[in-house]
N, C-alpha and C positions, 0 to 999 in steps of 0.2 A: 856055533852063535847061541848064548842063553836065551832065555824066556823075556828076560828083562830086554835085552837088545832087540827081540822081536816084537815087543809091544811097541816100543820107542818107534821102530821102522815103520809098523803099521800105523801109529797115530800121525807119523810125518805124512804118510801117504794120504791118509784121510783128509788132513788139513790141505795138502797141494790139491786134492780134487776139488774140495770146496772153494780153495782161493782160484781156481782154474774158472770154476761156473762163475763166481762172484765177478771177475772180470769180464768174461766174453758173454754171460747171460744165456749159453748154451742149453740145450734141453734135450733129454733122451726119453724119458718117460712121459707119456700122455699128459698134458695140462688138463685139470678140471674146471671147466668153466660153468659158471651158473647164471642163470637168467630166468624170467617168468615171460610167458607170451605177450608180446606186444606189437600185434599186426599193424602194419605190414613190416614192421623192423625185424620182428621175431615171431615165427608160428609155433603154435603147439608142437609137440614131437610126432603127434600122428596126423598132422596136417602132410598134405602133398608138396607143399611149398615150404621153405626155410626162411625165407623173409630176406629184406635188404642188406641189414647189417651182419646177419647170421653169414650170408653168402661173402660178404665183403671180408668180413674176420677168417672165413674159412680160407679164401683166395691168398690172402695174407700169410697165414700159417704155412700153406703150401709151399709157397715161395720161400720161406723161412725153413722148409723141411722140419716143422714143430708138429708132431701129433697131438690131438686134443681130444676128448670127450666133453659132452654137455648135459648137463642136467637141469630139469626146470624145478622151480619151487616158488612159492609165494615171495615176492620181493622184499619184505622184510626178514624173512628167514636168509634169504640170499645175502642180504647184507650182515646179519648177525654172522653167518659161516664164514665171510671174508674177515670180519673182525678176529675171531678166532682161528683163523689161518686153516679151516678145514677145505679149502679150494685154494685154485690158483687164480682165476681171475673171474670177473662179472661182466657180463656184456650187457652194454646200453644204459650205464649208469651218469649221471650227470656229476660235476665237480663241486663239492661244499667243502667247508673248512674242518668239519668233522671227518668226512671221508679222506680228507689228505693225511688224516693220522694214520690211515691203516690201508690205504691203497697208493699204488703208484699208477699215476696217469701219464698216459703218452702224450705228447705234445699235439699229435695229429689228432682229431676226433674221427669216429667213424661217420657220423653224419649230424646235421643240424637242421631245425625246422623252426618255424614261428608259431607262437601261441596264438590260438583263435578263441572266439566264443560262438556258442550255438544258442538260439533262443527259439520260442513258439512263435510262428508267424502272426497268431491271433495276438500277442502281446509283443510287439516289435521293440528293442531296446536300443538306444543310441548312447553310446559314451562319448562325452567330449575330452575327459581325460581318463587316466586309470584309477583317480580318486572315486569317480563316480561310483566304483564297483562297491564301495561301502555300503551303499544304499540296498543292494540286493541280496538275495538268498542265492549262493552260488554253488554249483555242483561240483566237488572237485573228486580226486581219486586218494584212497588212503596210502601212505608211503612213498608219494611222488613229491618231489621238490619242486616248489615254485619260488622263483626269484624274489628276493628280499623286496625288491621294488612293488612287486604285486601282491606278496604274501601277507604283508601288512596292510593291505586295502580288504582282505578277506575277512572282514568283521563278522558278516552271516556267511558261513560254510557249512555245506552237508557231504561229507566223506563217504564215498561208497568203495567197493571194491572193484566194480568194471565200469567201463564207459557205458555198456549197454546199459546199466542200472540207471545211470545218469541220463540216457536218451529217453527211457521209459518214465523217469520222475519229470523231466521237462514235456513229455507229450501230455502227461496227466497235471500239468501246471503245478506240481509241488514244489518245484524250483523255478526262479527266474530265468537262470542263465547257466551254461555250464562251460569251463574251461579245459581245453585239451588242445595236444599237438595238431598241428594243421593237416600233416600226413595221417596221422591216425585216425583223426575225426573224419575226414573224407573218405577214408576207406571202410569205417565202421558204418558211417551213416548210410553210404550206399546197401549195405546189407539189412537195413533196419526197415521194418514193415511200416512205420509212421513217419518216415522220411520228409514225406510231401509235406508234413506239418512244421516242419525245422528249417531255419535258416542259418547259414553260417556268415560271420562278418570278421574284419580284422580288428585288432585292438588298436586305440589312439595312437600307442606307442609300441614299436616293434620291439618284442620279446623272444629271444632264441631259446630253444630247448637244443643243448648240445650233447651228444652222446659219445661215451667213450667205452673201450674196453680197459677196465681196470685191473690192476695186478697185485695180489696180495703183498705185503711189506716182508717177503722172505729173502734170504740171501741170494744177491745177485739178479733178483727181478726189477730192480731199478734200470740194469743194463737191457733186460729183456723188453722192460717197456720203451726204451731208448731205439732197440732193433725193430720193434715192432712199428714204432711210429715212422721210422725212415721208410720201412718196406710198403705201409698203407700209404704214405705220401707218394712214393714212386707208382703203386698199382693205381692210384687215382688219376694218373695221367695215360692209362692204358683203354684202349677199346673195350676191354673184358669189363672194367669198372663200369664203363657207360651202358653196356648192354645188361648188367646186372639192375641198373637204374631204370631202364627203359621196359625191362621185364615186369616191373613193378608200377609202370605207369609214371616214373620221375625222370627229370631230366638235369 
């Protein structure tokens, strides 16, 4: 067999392996998953807890026999790394039209929660409609997506890096109110020293935050997203899933 024939055969073998992965979505090397701390969904790497969505993702990957490693970066950097395909997945991202251009999203979400607002008890705020937000200075977070229905009402917004910064601004009356995921807000405010000065209320309309494990648009990862979605849906029917929720005070 001459070198030319060997090169052709090797090339066919490579194509065969790639086609096999594309059809099955199978994984052998550990997937690199990106995220940033978002307690109680995802805790920082030095914490003794992992987080609701981290543990659910971990359990589903174990069911699929898929190894993974996770790295923490600021959220905007995570998104950029996914755009240039420097990683395989991103934990706890919401779906947007822009993100659908570079991510495959499973049909089944990891979790969902409603958006709520916090305000200072000395300056109570009542919203009759979402449009009432236009008259207030609203604390928000950099890099986080708010649904179009509410984003256009945030005429006066103050972006910060962390939820704790918004709590401090609210305590000092530097903002009128803040918007935050309900589960995250209740967890964070419990550890905030000035919590007795703050109050939480639901918005006039229910607006959901829905979190997914997004996969990079690499060959075969559309099938991988489908496999993950099916396994996640099945895992949600187990006692192990409900035990994770109860561990973090959810039902």
